[in-house]
N, C-alpha and C positions, 0 to 999 in steps of 0.2 A: 504493499500500499504505500504509494509515494504520491507526492503532491507539491507545488511550488507556489510561493506567493509572489507574483511578478510585483516588482517595482511601479509598472505602469498601469496596475488597476486603478479604476477609479474608486475615489473614496464612496463608503454607504450611502453620505448624502447626495451623491451625484445622483442616484437612482430612487430618492426616497420618496416615496408619492408624499403629495401634497397634505393629505388626511391620515394620520396615524391608524393604522388598523386596529378593530376593537378586538382582534386576535392577539395582538400584541399585549392589549391590555387585560387580557384573561391572566392575569398573573397569580400564582398560588403562593410562591416563596420567592421573596427578592430579597438581595444582599447588597450592601454597600461597603466598599472597601475603599478607606482614605489613602492617600500616597503617603508613604513612608521618609520620602525626603523632601527636598524643595520643591516647590511646586511645579509640575511639568514633569518633574525626572525621577521617579520611585527608586528606592535604595536596591542596588542590584545585591540578588542573594547568592549564596554559593553554587547554586544549579542554573538560575536562569541569567540571561543576558539582558542590559537594559529594556523595558517594554514601557508603553505608554500608560498614564496614570489611569488606575482602576476607576469607571463608572457604577452607577447604580447597575445589578446585574440581576437577570433573572434564572434563577437557578432550577424552579420547577415551574411546568405552564400546562400540563397535561390533565385536562380535567376528570376525576376519577370515573365518571362514566365509561371514558372512552377504553376503560380496562376490558371491559366485556365483550369489544371488537376484536382485541388480540386473543381473548381464552376463545372466542367462537373460530377464530382461523388457525388454531393449532393444528386442526387435521388436514386443512388445506395447506398448510406448511410443509407437513410431513409429506403429502402426495406430491408437492409443485417444486417446493425448496430443498429439501433434504435429498431429492434425487440427482441434484446437481453437485453433490458431492461425490468423491471419488473413492473408493474403498482403497485402503492403505496398501494392500499387496499389488493394485494396479497402478498404483501411483508413481511418478520419478522419485527418485530420491538424489541429493546432492552429489552422493557417490558416484553418480551414474556418469558425470559429467566431468569428472577430476580424475586427474593419475591416480593409478593403482598403488598404493603403497608396499601390497603382497607381490608385485609383479617385479618380473627381473628387469623390466623395462621402465621402473619408476623413475629414475634419476633422467632417463633420457626424455622421458614424456615431459618433465619439470622442464629441461633445457630447453625442448621446442615451447613450451608455454612462454617462458620466459622471452625467447627470441621474437615470437608475433608480438607479445606486448611492448616490446621496444618501439614497435612501428606506433602505438597509441599516442596523441599528441596530449597535453597537459590539460588543457580544458577540458578535452573528454574524458580523462582520468577523473578531474573534479567532479563531474556530473553521474559517474560510476559510483564513486565513493559516496557522493550525496544521496543516491539512491540507495544505496547499500546502509547506510547509517540510517537512513527513513526506515528500512525494511528491518533493522534490527531494535526499533522500538518498538515492538509487536506487543511487549506486555501492556504499553500505555493504551494500544488502541483497544485489547480485550477489555481492560478497566473501564475505557469510554463504552462499550457496547452493554456492560453489566451494570453503568451507571443508570440506563434508560428506564424509564418507568412503563408502566402498563402491562405488566405481567412477562416483559420479554427478556428480563434478565434471568441469570443462573443464581437462583436463590440459594441453591444449597453447595453449589461446585459441581455437582454430580445430576443435577437437575434433568428428569427424563422429556421435560416439555419441549417441543419441535425447535422453539426458540433457542432455547439453553444448547441442546445438541448442536444446533448450526454454530453458534458462536464459539462452542469447543472446537469442532472439526474445520469450521474457517479458520481459527486462530494455529490450529495443527499444520492446516496446509500451506499459510502463510510463512508459518516458521523455516519450512526450506526454502523461502526466497533468501534472506538476510543469510542462513546459513551457507547455503551454495555461494552469492556474491562474496562474502568474506573469506572465505578461503582460497578462491580463485585470486581476489586481488591480493591476499599474502603472497600466494605462489610467484606472483609476475614480479616481486622484489622493487616494484615501482613507487610505491607509496609508504608512508610513515604508519606503521600499525599501531603504535603506542598513541600518537595523536587520533587517530581513527577511534581507537578504543576509548579514549578520554572521553570524544565526544558523542560515542554512544553511551557513556554512563551519564554524562552530563544530560543528556536528551531525555532518556529514562527517569531520571531524577527531576527534570524540569516540568514532565508529563506534558499536558496540552490542552487547550480549551476550544473543541469545536462550536461552542455557543448553541448547541442543542438543547439546553433548558432542560436535560433530562427525557425529553420529549421524543417517543419511538417515531412520530410522524417524520420529525425533523431530522432524527438520528440515521433512519433509512434514507431518507433523500441525501443528506451527508454522504452516506458510505457508496449511494449510487453514483454520486458525481467524484468520488475520490477513486473508485475502481475503474471508472471510465478513463479517469485521467491518467492513472498507472498503467492501464492497458496501452494508452498512447504512449506513454512516456518510455516504456521499455519496448515499444516496437519500433519508437525512434532510436534509442540506443543500439536496438539490435542492427539496424542499417548502417549506422555508424561504425558499429564494429566490422561488418561485412564489407564496407568501404575501406576501411583501414589494415585490411587483411587478417584480422582474427575469425575466422570461422567459427571455431568452439566458443569464443565470447558470444558472436551472432548466436550462436545456437542457443545459450545459457539464456539470455535475454529476451528472445522470441519465445524459449519456454514457459519463461514467468509471465511473459505477456498474454498468454495462451491462460494459465491460471486466471489471471487478472480479468480476463475477459468472461471467464465462468462465473466469477464471483458477481461480476456487475450484472450479470444476466441474471442472478438471483435477487441481489439488492434491487434492481429496476421492476423485476416482478413481484416484488413485495410491494412496492409504490404502486404500480399498478393496480395490485389488489385493493388497496388503499382509496384509490380513487373511485373504484367501480364501488365500495360499499360505502363511504364516507367522503365524497367529491367534494362538498364546501369546504370540511375543516383540512382536508388534504391540500387543497390549492391554496388556501391560507397558509397553511406551514409551508409550502415550497415558496413561496413570495416572500415569506417571513425570512428563509434562508439564504434567498439570493439579496434580500435588503442588506444582511448583514454579511453578506459574501461568505464563501466558503474560506473558512481558515485550515489552512493548512496543517497537516499532523506535525511536521519538522519546525514550525516558527520559531519554537526555543531553542534551535540548533546553536551549541557553543563548543569551542575547542579548549576553553580555558586561555585565550588568548583575544580573541576577535569577536566584537560585540553584534557586528553586523554580518556575521558568516552566513547566516541564513540569505539575507539578501544578495549577497556576493554570489553565493552557490547557485540563487535562482536568476541572477543576470547572466549567469556562465550558461546556464540552461536555455534561457532565451536566446543569447545569440548565437547559441550551437544548433539551435531548433529542436532541441530533446523535449522543452516543453515550453510552449509561449503563450503569451496573452491572448492570442487569436485562438489557442486550444481551447483556454478558457470558454470562450465565446462561442466555440464549436460545440462543445460538451452543453452548456446552458440550452442552443437551439436543439442538440440531439435530443435532450430529456422532455423539453416542451413538446417536440413532437414524439417520442415515443410515448409520452403520458397522454398525448392528444388532448392538450391542455387548450387549445383554441376551440373545439368542438366539445367542451364541457356545459352541459345545461342543468336546468333547475337549480342554479346557483343563487345565492343569497346576492343582496347588492354588493355586499363587501366580496363576497368570493368573485364577483364580476371585475372589481375593480382590480384585485389579486390578479384575475385571468389577463385584463388589458396589458398589467404590468410584465408580467411574465412573457407575455407573445411580443412585446415590443422591447424588451429588455436586449434582447441579442443584439438586434440591429443598431440600437442606441450605444453599444458597447462597443462594437465595431467602429463606428464612426469617431468616437472618441478614442479608442485605441489610434487609428489612423492619423488623426490629428496629433496625439502624443509621439508619434514616432515623427511624424513628420517635423516637430519640435526637439528631437531626441539628441543629445549633445554627447559626445565622445566620453564615454565612461573610463574608467580608471585603469590602470594596470596593476593588480593587489595581489601579494603572495598568498599561498595557502598552507597552513602546515601539515595538512594532509601528504602533500607531495613535497615534503622538505622545505618549505619556504618558497619554494619556485614559482615565479609571477604566471598570471594570467591575464589575458585580456579581457574584460569585461563587455 
């Protein structure tokens, strides 16, 4: 699960509707956290880079009666979502793509791997490492799923509900991604693994704030967006690897991309079902998430040195075409079409306003991004600790 927050994305206010949605006002739990340092610059903790000041935040927004919807969909999820999981015995494992240490040709295979990796440019290495670091923060993402209300969390750790089975099995499938990328990057000899390992520890310790309000409607919209973006990102890294002559790395990235596509299918099917059984609330949830923008899971990335590490990583990915602001717009438009938002009927007045907002957001975003790119200035060259301080053009 990988996503970037592009520096060129518009602020929430750029697309905020004139009238605040009453959906946004249906808050059940609200917290306010004051800045701990001088105004505008909160104190930096041991685990997180400097962040914007905290504002009044919604932590819980799901009306209690909505739990019945997810309870009623448990059998549907078993028949339609769990079938998208692959049996462990039929699943690929990281070792399938790595040199076999029990083989007589082990050292020759490593030598070949290192020789192929020598052709990979530093900016692409940065994107690969950033992808891998994000994948390795998987404990945070399972925690996020288990923070959702509505009966979809794993209440016991071994809950037999379809929602809980999915979250555990999804995590197990995703776990292979970081394992494989980590081992491959280690064997290349091109990256500073200790700095990377520090970054992973910082990121897991920092957590993430997806702004889903513990609401499974928003949560599954969030994961639908994320998995689509991950599929695009890994697909692009696969194409780059092939261009640079590393066919094995291209195969690895392509295999991971295929997993992400399957996971995207699962999450988008869940939201599609929510649109079927509860269209008004679902379209409001979709609009709410897009007004807030999709917060990327690695937005608190830090290596112990650079506060702006995530922004620099994102800029490198944008310039290389691994994941761009236009990809963000593509995903938005894809989901609007996938969920048939334009043709929803029977909505409340508020729901129709959310519908109009969503259907117009993609084109508006594209125009804004085109203007932004037209005014874009030359970005700096910055060092990355992941590649021993070598510099990369942003």
